[in-house]
N, C-alpha and C positions, 0 to 999 in steps of 0.2 A: 850912639851905638849902631853900627852898621856891619854889613857883611857877616851876619850871624847865620848859623845853621841850627835846625831843630829836628828832633825825632819825636813822633807821636805814636803811642801805642793805644789802640782802642779807637782808631780813626773812623770806624764804621758805626760807632755808638752815637747816642743822642748829642752829647756834649763834644765828643771827639770830632764828629763831622762838622760841627759849627766851628771848632778850633782850626781845622784844616783851612776852611775858607778865610778865616780871620788872618792866619799867619801868611797865607799866600798873598794876601793884599797888603801885608805890613811891610813898610820900607826897610825895616832893620834886617829882614831875613832874605837871603839869596838862595837858600836850599831848605826845602821841607821834605823830610823823609818820613814815610809812614809804614808801620808794621801792620799788615792785614792778613787775614785768612783768605779773603776774597777781594779782588781789586775794586776800587771805587770807580764809578763811571765818570771820571773827570780827568782831563789832561791839562797840564800847565807846565811852562818851562822851568819853574822852580821845584816841581813835584817829582819825587822818586818813590814809587810804590815797591815795597819789598814783601813778597809773600812768605810768611814765616810759619814755622811749627813752634808754638809757644812752649811746647814740652821740651824743646831742644834749643833754648835761647842762647846757650853757650856757643852754638854754631854761628851766631850772628854778631860776634864781638866787633868785627870791623865796622859795623854800621853805627856803633856808638860814638864814633869820633865826630861829635857835634858839640855845640855850646849848651843847648838846653834840651832836656828830655821831659816830655809831657806824658804822664800816665793817666789815661782816661778809661782804663779797664774797669769793668764792673758788670755784674750779672745779677740774677735772682736765683733763689734756690729752685724755684719752679722751672726756670729756663735751663739752669745747669743740670737739673735732674736729681741732685742729691746735695746734702750738706758738704760732703767731701769734695764734690765737683765745684761747688760754689767757692769753697775755701781755696781750692787750687787757683782759680782765676783771681779772686780778690786779695789773697794773701801771697801765695807762692809766686805767681807770675809777677805781681807788683814788686815784691821784694827782690826777686831775681833781676828785674829790670834796673832797680836802683843799685844793686851790687855791681852790675856790669857798667852802669853809668859812672859810678865812682872809680872803678878800675880804669876807665877810659879817660878820666880827667874832666868829666862833664862839669860845667860851672853851676848849673841850676837843675834841680829835679823838682818838678811840680806834679802834684797828685791829687786826684779827687777822692775824698773820703766820704764821710756822712756826718750829719749833725749830731747823732747820738753815739758816735764812736767812743768806745770805752772797753778796754781789755778785761775789765771785771764785770761787765754787764751780764745779766741773766738772759738777755736776748741774743741769740746766736749771731744774727746779722751785725748788730752793734759791737759784739765782742770781737768778731773777726776783723772788723774795720779798726777797732782799737788796737788789736794785736799787730795789725799791719803798720799802723802809725808808730807804735812802740819800736818795732823792728827797724823801720826807716830812720827813726831818731838815733838809734844806736849805731847806725852806719857812719855817723859823723860826716855827712855830705857837706861840701862847701856852702851850699844854700839849698834848703829844703822848704818848699812852700806847700802847705797842706790846706786844701779847700774843703770846708764842711757845709755843703749846701743843705737846705731843707728840701722839701718835695720839689723835684725837678719837673718843670713843665716844658712841653714841646711835642712835636709830631714824631712819636716813636714808630718804628717799622712794625713792632709787635704790640699787640693790645694788652694793656695792664688795667684790669678793672678798677682796682683801688686807686691808682693814679688818675684814671679818667674821671672817676667820681669826685675825687678831691679837686681836680682842675676845674670842674664845673661849679663847685661851691666856693672856690678860692676868692673870686672877685667880691663876694659878699662879706666874708669874714676878715680878709687881709687888712682893710682899713682899721679894724679894731685892734690890731696887734701893734702896740706902741711900746716905746721904752725898751726894757729888757726882753719884751716879747717879740720884737721885730725880727729876731733871728729865726722865728718859726714861720715867717711868711714864705709861701711857695715862691720859687724863683725860676726864671726861664733859663734853659740850658745855654742859650746864646749869651746870657749875662755871665754865666760861670766861665765860658770860653773867653769872653772879653776880659774878665778879671785875671784869668790865668796869663793871658798875653801881656796885660799891664804889669803884673808882678814880675814877669820875666825880663822886663825892661828896667827894673830897679836894681840898685846896688846892694840890696839887703842880703846879709850873710846869715848863716845859722838857720835856726828853725823858725818859720813864720806860719801861724795858724789863723785862718780866716773863717769867721762865722758867716752865716748866710746874709745877714744884714750888711756886713762889711764887704762881702762879695758884690752885693748890689751897688754899694757906693763906689767901689773900684770900677765896676762896669760903666758907671755913669760919667767917669772922669774923661 
């Protein structure tokens, strides 16, 4: 598999930023296009940065003529400012990207969800993630890869108290999580990016869902 092109949405985020680096170094890709609100401080012959208004994604249809689309969009209610603003990013923007990808004939759509994603959940965050997954599945994309990581670890640009606290105690309790509990282990954002890249190189069609422990295994291959 060579001479491939990819589009990444959410390239300035924790996992998206790692994914940009990985795909730029990968031999299979000759063009990496990223959708950003603000340009990344990086230059590379393979890289094309496109400054976009995510509220007007239909205006950027021409940029979806790629092989693989990676959706690394995500926020928090606190950062977004409200539940509606959070839903716009995690649900509306993600599903719009997928719809445009399908219309353009994209071969693979890969998206980061969450471990507790469930459209029937009483927890708003998990419910929105689940609704997003349900919508994406109904689009009948050629290949849909859904990644459900546990707590994401890495150096975020913004401070998140809960994640920081969890990252400090993770080394102590992670070894205790075995068997079916392995999927609850915190995982590095770089591992999620590595797994997304690995999945994009497979011939798997239809819907593929990966739990956090499976993501870690894929990243180690």
